[in-house]
N, C-alpha and C positions, 0 to 999 in steps of 0.2 A: 504492500499499499503506499508505504514511504517512497519507494522507488519511482512508483506512479506518479506520486505528487512532484517530486523533483523532474521529473521528465516532462509533466506538464507545464513546469515554471521554466523550461529549457535548459535544465541542469541534466547533463547525462552523466551517470555516474554507474560503475560496475555494480552487480549485485552484490559480490563478495565484499566489497567496501561499505555498502549500506549495512549488511548484517554486522560486520565488524564494529561499526560505529554504534548501532543500535545496544549492540551487547556490553560497549564499553560504557557507554551512557547509563543504560537501566539494565544491569545483569540480572536482577530479580524478574524484571518483566520479559525478558528475552526467555529466561528459563522457563518460565510459565508457559509461554507461547509454545515452545519445543516440547513441553511435556505433554501438550494436549494434541500433538501431532498424531495423526493416523497411521497406526503400523500396517506396513504392507506385507502381502503374503509371499512366501517363496514358493515356486510352482516347479514340479518336476513334470515335463510332459516328453514323450518319447521321440516326437519329432516336431518340428514348427507346424503351426496352424492347426494342431490337435485339441487345443484348448479355446474355446469361445465362450465369451459373456453374452447373455441376451440383455440387451439394453432397454427394451421397451418399445423399439420401432418395429414392431412387427408389423404394422400395416403397410410397411414398404415392401414385405414380402407377397407375392401374388402368386 
């Protein structure tokens, strides 16, 4: 969100630099944001394209 705000103001900053700066300014809030991150699953599939997720756009299939 901060990076988008800076970009809208015409300031181009790398994502890593914004993250480091926010962590330096308020480490407690940064830790809280990271603790609420969604854990991703690790999948094992025998070959590519063998696992698909249905996203609710079944109306597109005819």
